[in-house]
N, C-alpha and C positions, 0 to 999 in steps of 0.2 A: 764404506767402500763398495760393498756388494750392491747397494742401491744405485750407486754411480755407474757401475759397470752395466747393470741392467738397464738403466735409463739411456746410457750411451748406445748400447746394442739395439734398443728399441728405436732410438733416434735414427740410427743408420737404416733400419728397415723402413721407417717413415719417409726419410729423405729419398730413398730409392723407389718409393711408391709400392712397396711390397705388402704393407698393411695400411689399414684405415685409421685415422686419428681417434675414432670412437673406441678402438680396440687397444689403445695405447696402455692403459692401466693393466689390462690382462697380460699383455706381452711383458711389461715391466715385472709383474709378479712371476710370470713363467721363467724369465731369465734369472730372477733372484733365486727361485727354487732350483733351477738347473745348476747355477753356479754353486749354490750352497751344497747341493747333493754331490757334485763333482769334487768340491774341496773336502767334504767329509769323507768320501770314499778314498781319495788320495791320502788323506791324513791317516785313516785306518790302515791302509796298505803300508804307508811309511812306518807306522808303529809296529806292524807285523814284521817288517823287514828289520827294524832296529832290534826288536826283541827275539828275532829268530823264530817267529811263529807265522810266517807268511802263509803257508798252506791252511792253517786254522783260521787265519784272518780272512782268507778268500772264502772258506766255508761259511764263516759268519756273514759276510756280505751276501753270498748266494742264498742264505736262508733268512736273511733279515729284510733286504731291500725289496725283492719281488712281492712278498706277501704284504709288507707294510704299504706298498703303493696302492694295492687294491683293497686291503682289509682296513686300512685306517688305524685308528687308535689314538693314544695320547699325542698331543701336539704341544711342543714347548712354546713359550710366549715370544721367543725371538730366535733369529737364525743362530745367534751366538749360543744361546741355551741349548738349542737343538744340536749344534755341533759338539758342544761339551758333553751333553747327555749321550748322544750316539757313540762318540768315541769312548766314553766311560763304560757304556754297555758292552761295546766290543771288547775292551780290555778285560772286564769282569767275566764275560762269557768264555773267552779263551782261557783266562787264568783258572776259573773254576773247572773247566773241562780238563785242563792239564793236571790239576790236583786230583780230580776223580780218576783220571787215567793212571796217574802215578800210583795210587792206592787201590788199583783195580780189585774189586771184590765182587763176586758173582751176584750176590743179592742186590748190590747197588745198581747193576745193569737192569735187573728186573724192575726195580723202582723207576729207573730212567724210562724204560719202555712203557710202564703203566702211566707215568706222568705225561709222556709224549702222546700216548693215545688219548688221554683226557684233554690235553692241550689242543690236539688236532680236531677232536670232536667239538670242543668249545669254539674254535675258530670257524669250523665248518658251519655251525649253527648260528653264531652271533655276528660274523663278519658279513658285510663291512660294518664297522662301528659307526653309528650315526650320532654325530656330535651336534649339540645345539648351536655351538659357535660356528661350525662349518657344515651347514645343512646341504644336502644333495637332493637332486631331483630323483623321483622314483625310478625312471628308466636307467639312470646312472647307478643307483643302488642295485637294481636287478642285474645289470651288466657286471658290476663289481663282484656281486655274489657268485656269478658264474665263473669269473676269473679266479676268485678265491678258491673255489672248488677245484679248478684246473691246477692251480699252483699247489694246493694241498696234496692233490693226487700225485703230481710230479715229485714233490718233496718226499712223500711217503715212499714212492717207488725208489727214489735215489737212496733213501735211508735203508730200505730193505736190501737192496742190491749191495750197498756199501757194507752193511753188516754181514751179509752172507759171504762175501768174498774177501773182506779184510776187516779185522777187528782193530779199529784205529781210534785215536783221539778225535778225529774228525766227526765221528758219529756223536760223541759227547757234545762237541761244540754245536753241531746242528740241533741236537735235542734241547740244549740249554737256550739257544737262540730262539727256538720255537716257543719255549716257556715264556721268555721275555716278551715276545710279540703277543702272546695270550694275555699276559698281565697288562700290557699297554692297551689292548682292546677292552679288557674288563674295566680298567681305570677310566677310559673314555666313556664307557657306558654308564658308569656310576656318577658321571658329572664332571670328571676331570677334562681338561682341554684336550 
């Protein structure tokens, strides 16, 4: 169905003369990616609404999507696998953060901060992940590296401000989400898709 929507959307642009025929495949892929991303975000938000964790779900999305766009990392083999994997990661990240928040222990927060710093340094040094299956041009890699550094800086600033002014489960969700992104980048570097 996703491919059909993407092909129909591209066909509309072609018929109106807004794109050239030689760019058709690129637009089909772009529409597939856009629709897949929107559906995934809506699904995650719906799950957050159903389980009463909407604020944490929004934190997950804000700390997962922007960095993944520019940093890359593991790619699922299909849109369906990507959808299931991303939704599962969202559920796990929010659930783990709620469990840690419930059993708040001071030393656990120190470990979270230490792991967060390690994760951010890893992302800073290794992103964007360069996959053999999805090669990028050097100028795109350089641009994405700059964007990664900007996003990491913004995320770290948000985390520090959030932690200084409110001790909430949202910090844990953001930290765990950052760990997941780090694992996805490392997995891609080790030869995973």
